[in-house]
N, CA, C and O of each residue as an XYZ file, in Angstrom:
260
protein
N      92.891    129.666    165.400
C      91.544    129.198    165.144
C      91.604    127.721    164.789
O      92.195    127.342    163.778
N      91.003    126.906    165.606
C      90.990    125.472    165.403
C      89.618    125.072    164.859
O      88.614    125.162    165.566
N      89.580    124.630    163.593
C      88.325    124.298    162.931
C      88.290    122.803    162.681
O      89.245    122.224    162.162
N      87.176    122.185    163.056
C      87.060    120.734    162.902
C      86.485    120.318    161.553
O      86.814    119.239    161.060
N      85.632    121.146    160.939
C      85.083    120.804    159.625
C      84.835    122.092    158.818
O      84.887    123.201    159.349
N      84.569    121.904    157.535
C      84.422    123.054    156.635
C      83.182    123.879    156.939
O      83.224    125.105    156.834
N      82.091    123.246    157.309
C      80.873    124.015    157.589
C      81.079    124.934    158.788
O      80.534    126.037    158.825
N      81.840    124.497    159.740
C      82.167    125.342    160.890
C      83.039    126.524    160.463
O      82.883    127.642    160.954
N      83.962    126.249    159.536
C      84.814    127.319    159.018
C      83.985    128.380    158.295
O      84.166    129.576    158.524
N      83.063    127.935    157.410
C      82.251    128.893    156.655
C      81.223    129.590    157.528
O      80.816    130.705    157.203
N      80.791    128.983    158.617
C      79.832    129.613    159.524
C      80.497    130.718    160.342
O      79.830    131.673    160.739
N      81.787    130.605    160.597
C      82.571    131.604    161.334
C      81.916    132.006    162.649
O      81.817    133.189    162.975
N      81.480    131.022    163.382
C      80.904    131.288    164.698
C      79.603    132.072    164.641
O      79.290    132.807    165.578
N      78.846    131.935    163.577
C      77.582    132.637    163.442
C      77.685    133.927    162.638
O      76.661    134.533    162.318
N      78.891    134.357    162.307
C      79.084    135.599    161.565
C      79.477    135.360    160.110
O      79.887    136.293    159.420
N      79.360    134.151    159.651
C      79.781    133.797    158.301
C      79.050    134.569    157.217
O      79.658    134.959    156.220
N      77.752    134.795    157.396
C      76.968    135.534    156.399
C      77.551    136.931    156.192
O      77.693    137.384    155.056
N      77.884    137.602    157.269
C      78.422    138.962    157.176
C      79.846    138.966    156.635
O      80.206    139.817    155.822
N      80.645    138.021    157.085
C      82.043    137.958    156.641
C      82.118    137.629    155.161
O      82.755    138.359    154.401
N      81.481    136.545    154.736
C      81.549    136.138    153.340
C      80.770    137.096    152.457
O      81.139    137.310    151.302
N      79.714    137.667    152.974
C      78.974    138.680    152.213
C      79.828    139.902    151.922
O      79.786    140.447    150.819
N      80.597    140.329    152.905
C      81.470    141.489    152.688
C      82.585    141.157    151.697
O      82.979    142.013    150.906
N      83.094    139.934    151.731
C      84.091    139.533    150.739
C      83.489    139.560    149.331
O      84.132    140.032    148.393
N      82.288    139.066    149.181
C      81.636    139.030    147.870
C      81.380    140.442    147.359
O      81.662    140.742    146.199
N      80.848    141.309    148.211
C      80.583    142.690    147.802
C      81.881    143.394    147.420
O      81.923    144.118    146.425
N      82.925    143.190    148.192
C      84.218    143.802    147.881
C      84.757    143.310    146.549
O      85.251    144.099    145.744
N      84.663    142.021    146.318
C      85.135    141.457    145.054
C      84.355    142.026    143.879
O      84.951    142.360    142.855
N      83.035    142.145    144.001
C      82.202    142.689    142.932
C      82.583    144.144    142.649
O      82.670    144.552    141.490
N      82.808    144.920    143.703
C      83.193    146.329    143.521
C      84.551    146.457    142.845
O      84.722    147.289    141.953
N      85.501    145.659    143.251
C      86.837    145.717    142.646
C      86.779    145.265    141.185
O      87.392    145.891    140.320
N      86.059    144.201    140.908
C      85.928    143.716    139.533
C      85.226    144.766    138.666
O      85.629    145.002    137.527
N      84.185    145.391    139.200
C      83.496    146.446    138.464
C      84.406    147.618    138.165
O      84.366    148.173    137.066
N      85.221    147.998    139.125
C      86.159    149.103    138.925
C      87.184    148.771    137.846
O      87.510    149.623    137.019
N      87.689    147.552    137.846
C      88.645    147.133    136.812
C      87.989    147.181    135.433
O      88.607    147.638    134.472
N      86.771    146.725    135.329
C      86.056    146.741    134.047
C      85.827    148.173    133.581
O      86.046    148.486    132.411
N      85.382    149.055    134.494
C      85.140    150.452    134.127
C      86.428    151.159    133.704
O      86.422    151.944    132.756
N      87.513    150.888    134.393
C      88.792    151.506    134.033
C      89.243    151.044    132.654
O      89.736    151.853    131.868
N      89.084    149.768    132.349
C      89.506    149.276    131.032
C      88.632    149.873    129.930
O      89.132    150.168    128.845
N      87.335    150.054    130.191
C      86.460    150.685    129.199
C      86.849    152.143    128.989
O      86.886    152.620    127.854
N      87.139    152.853    130.077
C      87.565    154.251    129.957
C      88.864    154.357    129.174
O      89.018    155.249    128.340
N      89.792    153.457    129.435
C      91.076    153.477    128.739
C      90.870    153.264    127.244
O      91.460    153.962    126.419
N      90.022    152.286    126.902
C      89.742    152.012    125.497
C      89.125    153.231    124.815
O      89.499    153.572    123.693
N      88.183    153.885    125.491
C      87.537    155.078    124.939
C      88.545    156.199    124.746
O      88.548    156.861    123.707
N      89.398    156.417    125.734
C      90.410    157.470    125.621
C      91.402    157.179    124.503
O      91.829    158.090    123.794
N      91.765    155.922    124.347
C      92.689    155.566    123.272
C      92.047    155.821    121.907
O      92.710    156.303    120.989
N      90.763    155.499    121.774
C      90.059    155.758    120.514
C      89.989    157.258    120.252
O      90.256    157.702    119.135
N      89.635    158.045    121.266
C      89.548    159.491    121.111
C      90.907    160.077    120.776
O      91.012    160.962    119.926
N      91.926    159.600    121.422
C      93.280    160.080    121.161
C      93.688    159.768    119.725
O      94.311    160.595    119.058
N      93.346    158.609    119.264
C      93.649    158.233    117.886
C      92.901    159.103    116.900
O      93.465    159.494    115.878
N      91.641    159.420    117.178
C      90.863    160.267    116.295
C      91.421    161.680    116.283
O      91.499    162.306    115.226
N      91.810    162.188    117.442
C      92.381    163.531    117.517
C      93.686    163.572    116.746
O      93.938    164.518    115.999
N      94.513    162.559    116.917
C      95.801    162.504    116.229
C      95.601    162.459    114.713
O      96.311    163.141    113.974
N      94.649    161.667    114.253
C      94.378    161.561    112.820
C      93.848    162.876    112.265
O      94.235    163.287    111.171
N      92.965    163.542    113.012
C      92.385    164.789    112.508
C      93.440    165.895    112.437
O      93.407    166.703    111.509
N      94.367    165.954    113.383
C      95.414    166.974    113.322
C      96.372    166.689    112.177
O      96.897    167.623    111.572
N      96.609    165.427    111.867
C      97.452    165.086    110.722
C      96.801    165.567    109.432
O      97.470    166.118    108.558
N      95.486    165.354    109.316
C      94.760    165.784    108.116
C      94.791    167.297    107.982
O      94.974    167.816    106.881
N      94.613    168.020    109.101
C      94.629    169.484    109.071
C      95.991    169.994    108.651
O      96.079    170.924    107.849
N      97.052    169.406    109.172
C      98.397    169.824    108.822
C      98.640    169.532    107.346
O      99.244    170.345    106.646
N      98.183    168.397    106.874
C      98.363    168.029    105.477
C      97.607    168.991    104.581
O      98.134    169.404    103.548
N      96.381    169.360    104.948
C      95.579    170.295    104.151
C      96.198    171.688    104.152
O      96.126    172.385    103.139
N      96.794    172.106    105.242
C      97.411    173.428    105.317
C      98.645    173.510    104.412
O      98.894    174.551    103.805
N      99.391    172.460    104.319
C     100.613    172.491    103.525
C     100.313    172.397    102.033
O     101.080    172.918    101.224
N      99.217    171.748    101.650
C      98.895    171.601    100.236
C      98.178    172.830     99.685
O      98.217    173.049     98.475
N      97.531    173.633    100.511
C      96.786    174.785     99.982
C      97.593    176.037     99.943
O      97.094    177.081     99.523
């Protein structure tokens, strides 16, 4: 592909809107997925910590009574 200027490169022979639009949509979807996964991980870690703490308390209460 021989491109003489940047506007010609971004136009992509008339298909630039579709090409760059698909790149943008893909990037947004991937970024959204990364954000959702990190939020899920944080939530699971908090829940896991709460479960671990509650089982420690139950074991402690069972041994003292």
